N, C-alpha and C positions, 0 to 999 in steps of 0.2 A: 770449908773442910779443914780440919786440923791436920798437922803433919802426921800424927799417929794414924788418923783415919785414912789419910791418903796412902800411907805406907801399907796399911792393912788391905786397902783396895787393890794396890799393886800386887801384893802377895796372893790375893784371891784370883786375880786375873792370871797370874803365872801358874797357879795350881790348876785352874781350869784348862789352861793351854797345855800343861803337861799331860793332863788326863786325856786330852783330845789329840795328842801327838803333834802339837804345833808350838812347843815351848820355845824353840830357837827363833822362829819367825816372830812370835809375840815379844820375846825379850829384845830382839833387834829393833822392833817398832817402838817399844817403850824407851829404849836407850836413845834412839834417834830423836824422839820427841823431847826427851830430857835435855839433849844437847841444844836443840832449837830453843827451848824455854830458857835455859841458862844463858845462852847468847843474847836473847831478847832482853833479859834484865841486867845485862852487863857483867856477868861473871866471865873473867878472862883467865883466872888461875885459882888454885886452891891454896890456902883458904881465902875466901872472899867474905868480908863482913859487910852487913847492911844495918843501918840504924834508921828505922822508919822509911824503908825503901830507898834510902840514900846510900850508895856504895862508899865504903871507907877506902881512901886512896892507898893506905898501907896497913900493915899489921902492927903499927906502933901503938902500944897500949895507952900512951899519953894522948895520942890523937883520938883513939876510941873513947877514952874517958871524957875528953873535951866535947866530942860530938854528942855523947849521951847526955852530958850536963846541959848542953845547948838545947837539945830536943826536949828535955824535961822542962827547962825554963820556958820554952815556947808553949808547951802544953799547959803549963800552969798560968799563963797570961790570961 
């Protein structure tokens, strides 16, 4: 599922919940799951960058550039 499709799905869930009078409960559940998911993939702060599912240790643009170049080179092998 793309990020756009996932976002659209969440909006649909929240709209249905609002119509059924359970918006706050549904929102709390979605946020709790998001926190669990983010912790599971290693997000510790924002912004957190990933290159091919590998977390970037800092927000240094040179490090990001180096990591992307390395991943592209690996892909092209």
